[in-house]
N, C-alpha and C positions, 0 to 999 in steps of 0.2 A: 412606446412600438403604438399605440392607437394613433398619434400622430403620424405618424411613417407610413401606415398604413393609408388616411382617411387623408391626409396631404395632400398641393399640388405637385410636389415633388415624389412623390413617394414612389414611382417605379427607379430614380434613383439611389433615393433610402436604401431600398430592400435590396438592391443589387447591391451595394455596400455591407448589409448585413450577411449577404449569401456569402462573399466574400470573406467576412470575419469569419462565418463559424466555418468556409470552409479551411481556410490558412489554420485556425483553430483545429479543427479536426484531424487535417492532416500533421498539424507539429503531435499530437499526442501519440503517435504511434511508437516513439524510439526516444524521448524526451529526456534525459539526464535531469537529476532535481535542478543540479544549480543554469541549464541554460534554461530556466521556464522567463525568466525577464527579455533574454537576452532573444530567444526564440516565439516567444508571443506575442512581445510590445505589436510589429506590423500588424499582428490579426486586429488588434486592441485599437493602432489608428484609425482602420478601417470601421469599426465599430465605435470610434466616439463620430469620425465623419456622420456617419447614420445618425446616431443622437443628437447633433449640429443640425441636422435636415429637419428633426423631430422638433427639436425649441422654435424652429426659426418656422415653423409650419402652425405651432400652437400660439406664437406670438403673435400671426397674422391673425388669429380669430378677432385680433382687438379691432376693427373693422370692420364686425361680423355681426355687431349689435352686443357682443362683449363686454362689457367694460375692462376699460385696462385696468386697475387696480386690480380685478380679478385677476386676469394673465398673470401678470407677476406676482400674483401670490401663489398661483397653483404651479408654476413651473419654479418659484424657490423651494417650496411645502417639500416637491417632488425630486425636484437637485438634493434635496440634504434627506430627505428617505434614502434615497438613493446612494448617498456618501456614508450615510449612519450603517445602513445592511452590509455594506461590502466591507467596510472598516474589521470586524471579526472576521474574518475570512482571509484579508493580505495583506493585516496593520502588522501584525506575526514575520513576514516578508521583509519586512523594514528592517524589521531590528538581529534580522539571521547572522549569524556571522560565523563561516567555516575556516578550515584550515586555508583551504584557499586562498583566504583576507589575510590568515597572515603571513602565507606566504608572499604574496605583493607587498605589503609592506615592510618586510626582511629584503626584497630584492631592490626595494630603493632605499632603503637604507643604507643597503651597499654597495649598491653604485657612488651611494655619495661621498662613502664613508673611503673610496676607493683613494690611493696620489692622482697626482694631476700625468706625473707619468705613467708609460703605457706598462703594464703587467700582464702574466700570463694569471687567466682565471678557469680556476677548473670547479665542475657543477656535473654529476652526473649527467651522463651522455647515453642515448641509443647503443655503441659501443661498447660499454662496459658489462662485463661476464657476470654472473649470469645475464644476461639477457631476457628482459620482462617484461610483460603487456604492460604497458603503464605511457601515458601522457607527458611526455618530456619535450613539451615546447617551452623555450625562457624568451626574454625580449635580449636577446642577444644585438642588436640591434643598436644599442642601448653602450654597447660595447665597442661598435664594429666605426667607423667612420661613414658618415661625418661627426659625432658626437664623441667617439673615442678610438683606441686607435691597439686594443690588446690582443691576445691569442685567446684562444676559450677553446679549451678541449675538457674529456672527462677524465675521473682519476685514472683510470686504469692506461693512458699517454701519457700520462706524466711524467711515468719514469723513460719514455724514450723519447724526449724530448729537452732539447738544451732553450735553457730560459734567455739564451743574448744578453744577460744581466739583469734581465725583466726582473722584479719581485712575485712571486706567485703568491695567488692568495686561495683559499678553498672557498668554497660556499657551499656549509650543510644548511640545504633547506627541509620542507615536506616530504619532498619524493625519494630521497633516503632512507625516511622510512615508510614509504608505500612498495609494498611486498605484493606475490603472485598470493594470490588465495591459496591457506594451509605452511606459506613459508616462515619463517619467525626472523626475529630481529632485526637491525639495519641491513638496506644493501650490502655485500659485501664489498664493492667499490668503494663504500664511503669510509667500511668500518677500517677498511688496508690502509687508506687513504689516515685514517687516526690514529693506527698502527704506529705506520712504520714512517710515519713523518712525526717533526715534533712542531704543535701548530700554535702560534700568538695567536691568546683573542684581538678582533679588532673591536666587535660588538656582538653578541652573545644574549640570548633567550629564550623563556622557556615558554612552549603556548600547549593549554590543557589539549586533548585529545579532544574535539566537536564532533559530539554527536545531533544531528537534525531528524528528529521522526518525520518520515516517511510515507505515501501513500500507497507503499509495494512493500512486498518481503525479501528480505535484503538479509548478510549476515549479518551475528552483532557486531566481530569488527573491517566489516567491509568500508570502504570510503566513499559514502552517499553509497547511490545508486551505482557507482560503477562497478566496472570489472576487474577490479583488485581489492587488495585489503591494508588497516594501517597496521604496523609490526610494532605499536608501542600500545600499550594498555591504556595509562590517563595522560602521558604528558610525552613532549617534544625537545628535548631541548638544538635551539637553533644557530647559528652564526655564522660569523666570515672570516677567515682568521688567516693570518700569514704564515707561508709554510718557509721550513727550514729542515735540513738532513737532522737525523739523527742525534749523529755525531757532535753539529754544535754544541749542543747540552739538553738535558734535561727537561720532561714536567713538557708542559701544554696542554691540552685539549684532551684528555682520556677519552674512550670509548662509554658511552649511556650503557 
């Protein structure tokens, strides 16, 4: 910080520091834990640019009677100390995995497992009853032109939809287990799919309910610090299933 204040470009450096502090302060007003990297990175860019001005100012001391070796030594040591001091606070985030990561992996594998021909892709949607507060944004663009030409619907619409010869697939993701706090069990629309149709597993996996230590008070069953909860105790069964009418045979996936 001292080279920024005393250096020849201190005005630019201090403006960048001010922008970084202002950005980070505004981001803390209502910041979900999973949004920390996405929302705060722009502020850190300003901070990194101001640090670059400080390093440049310190490097220019070489021509003012200070030996170049001493400048390099001081810059190297200060950078090493700064990185070492920050690692205990930021290192854990590199290894942190949430159920959103499990969902992302499953979606990619599910899209890769679909046949080349167009299909009906069923996943929980905003229209499924009962409607509960939850983010239900999926990368549906991967199932539409120019990538694919699939019909994407929610479970409650399947009974009113003519597949027109297309194979039907049901995506059982983590959102089937995310419920309004106080509710229990898988969301009814996902459970209806598992009870009213015969489901043949295409891919299936079990993931733990991942809990992350937060710096704010939340419910024990809350999904991080979002305003909804996880309706599963220890683990969730996820997968992609080929859907058949119950009359074609028995078996398939049973509700967890």
